[in-house]
N, C-alpha and C positions, 0 to 999 in steps of 0.2 A: 484424632478421635477424642471426644470429650470424656471426662472422668465418669460421667453418668452412663455413657454407652458401653464402656469396657466391662463393668461387672454384669450388665445385662447380657452381653454377648457370651461371656464366659459361662454364666449360669445356664443360658440357653443351650450352649454346646454340651454341657453336662447332661441336660435333660434329653438331648437328642441321642446321646450315647446309651440311654437306658433302653431296655427291651420295650417293645410296644405295649405289652400288657402291664409291665411294671411301671412304666411312665404314667399310664392311665390311672392306676391305683394310687401312685405317688401324688399325682396332681389332685386327685379327689381328697386325699388325706390332707394336703396343704390347705385346700379350700375349706374343708371341714374344721381344721384346727383354727384357721383365721376366724371363721364364723363363731366357733366356740369361745374364743377369746373375746370377741365383741359381745356375745350374749352375756358372758360373765361380767364384762365391763358395765353393761346396762342393768343387769338384774343381780349383781353381786350382793347387794344389801339384803335381798330376799333369799338368796341361796345360802348365806352364812348361817351355820348351825348355832353359833353363839353370838352374844353381843360383843362386837370387836373392840368396844371402848370400856367394857366393864372391868374394873380393877379388882383383882382377887389376890392379895399379897400372899396368902397361904399356898397358892398354886404357882408361885413365881419360878421361872426357869425350869419347868418340867420338860423332860425330853419327849420326843414324839411317842405317842401311845394311842390306844383305841379311843380314849376320851378326847385327846388333843392330837390330831393327826400330824401336825407340824410343830408340836410343842407349844410352850408359852414363853412370853417375854419377861422382863424384870418385874413387871407389875401384874403378872398372872393373866394377861390378856391372850386369847387364843390366836396363834399366828395364822392358822389356816383361815379363820374367819376374817382376820385383818387383810390377808392377801386377796380374798374375794371382794371385799369392800374397796380395797385400795386399787383394784383394777379400774374403777371409775376415775379416780384421781390421776392415774398414770396413763392407762390405755385409751380411755374415752377422751381424756384431755388431749392426748396426742392426735387422735382423729380430728378433734375440733381445731387444733393448731394447724394441721395440714390443710383442712378445709378453708379456714380463714386465710392462711398464707396463700393458697392457690387462688382463692376468689379475689383477694386484693391484688395479687401479682398479675392475674389475667386482666383485671379491670385497668390497671395502670398501663399494661402493655397495649391494650386496645386503644387507650387514650393516646399513647405515644405513637401508635400507628396512624392516627388521624390528625395529628397536630403538625405544624410546620417542622421541617427537618431539623432546624437548630434546637428546637425544644425537645424533639425526639433524642437527639444526640446528647443533650444535657441530662435527660433522665437516664440514659444508658451509662453515661460516665459516672453518675452518682451510684448506680448499681455496681459498676466495676469497683468503685472504692469500697463499697460494703462487702463485695465478694472477695476482696483482697484479704479480709480478716476471716479467720476461722469462725464458723458459726458459734461454737461454744464460747469463744473469747468475746464475741459481740454480745451474745445473750447474757453472759456473766456480767459484763459491764452494765448492761441495761437493767438487769435484775437487781444488782447491788445499788444502782442509783434510785430505783423505785422502792427499795426496801424489801427485806426477806418475807416472802409469802408465796403461796401457790399462784395467786393472781399475778404477781409480778413476774414469776417464771413464765406463765402463759403468754403474757404480753411481750416479754423479751424474746421468746422463741418465735412468735408470729412475726415480729419485726425482723429477726435474723433470717427467717425463711423466705420472706417476700422477695428479696433481690434475685434469688435463684429462679423463682417462678417468673419474675418480670423478664429476666434475660432469656430464659428458655422459650417463653411464650412469644416474645418479640422476634426471636430468630425464626420460629415456625411461621409467625404471621407474615414476616417479610417474604418468606418463600411462597406463602399462599397468595400474596398480593401480585405475584408475577404470573399466576395462572390465567388462562384465557377467559374463564367464566367471570373472574373478578374484573378484568378489563371490560368485558361485555356489559356487566352491570353498571359500571361507571359510564360507559358510552351511551347507555340507554337512559341516562339521567337519574339513576337512583341516588337518593340522598346519602350523605356520608354516614349518618346514623344507621340507615337501612343496610348499607354495605357492610358496616362493622358487625351489626347484630345478626343479619341473615346469612352472610357469606363468610366474613372473616373469622368470627368466633367459633361457629360450629365446625369449621374445617381446620381449626388450628389447635384444638384442645385434646385430640385423641391420645397424645403422648402424656398428658397430665395424669391420667389414671394410673399409668405405669409408674411414673415418678412418685405419685402420691402413696402408692403401696410401699415403696422403699422408704419414704419419709416417715410413715407412721411408726415403723420400728426405730428409725433413727431418732425421732422426737421422744419416744418412750425412753430411750437410752439417755438423751440429753436432759430430759425433765428429771429423770432419776438422779442423774449426775448433779444437777443444780440443787436438788433436795439433799443429796448426800453431803455436799459441802456446806449446807446451811443457808442457802439463799433462796431455796424453793419452799416446798411445803414444810410447815412447822409442826412440832408435837402439839397435840396427840394424833395428828393426821396419820391415816393408814396408807399414805402414798408409798410405793415400793422403795424408792430411793431413800426416803426418810426412815423406813423400817430397816433397811440395810445399815444406815448410819447408826441407828439405835443399837444394832447388834454387833458393831465393830469392837466395842469395849468388852464384849462377852464372847469373842470369837473362839476362845480356847475352851471355856467351860460350857458355853451354850451356842455351839456352831450353827444350829438350826435357825437362829434369829436372823442372821445375815445370809445364810445359804439359800433359803427358799425364796426370799425376795429377789436375790441375784439370779436364780434359775428362772423366775417369772419374767424378768426383764430380758434375759438371754433368749428365752423361748419366743418372746414377742418379736425381738429383732430378727431372729432367724426365720420365723414363720412369715412375717410380712416381707422380708427380703426375698424369700422363695416365691411368695405370691406375686411380687413385682416381676420377677424373672418369668413366671408362668404367663402373666399378662403380656409381657413383651413377646413371648413366643407366639401367643395367639394373635397378637397385633401384626406381626411381620410374617407374611406367608412363607418367606424364605427360611424362617426358623422353625416352622411347624414340623412336628415329627411325622414322618411318613410311615405308614403301616406296612 
């Protein structure tokens, strides 16, 4: 069993053990929370009560209060406003990373499915080499080679994510190619392009939505990690990992600087992980909760 399938099945089992009514409200809450995070990621700059980049030295390191819900940082900037604006750099960027990685991965897998077998095998062996390295290690190496910046981190994470989508899509497509309707289309004289676009892709990508939900949270964590160690977003960016890095030197006297960005990243990872498990439950009839 693959490493992707195990957490899905474990999470789905947990959902099945919930009471029928409780599971319904729990599922709705997860969906609501995921949508709320995405809304904040898109409109965070409009929702921020204060200018997240305005420096006010006389308000430096103020603890959480009615004026500054999450306190202020060393330069007097409002942490709550910076969290809202930073959702775009962290969460929306994670969605774009997953979308780009999935699109490129599926496209390459579709090409591999329609080329001679030796070229298909070559593409798969290259993917195996890339998958042998942990995603974070591969992304870190690429980001350092491109130079510290948010753009470099995004490119590095897309490249590190593509091999897993190529491999997953190719396995599903290989199974699809053995179906009777696929063989019938080929015998009826359908062109290779038509077979790929009308039959192979639509019937091979249902699993991608489940995996994408998991990966959004994972990419948020990895993007924050790259920024935290200095190869991702750079100051004065309000990216969550960069904010946590700014607060590590003040963790004793101003705990809120690192605490709230860390909570935001953790909440995103848990929310989209549970959303992925929920999608897996809906996708597989055997995992659906019976009332």
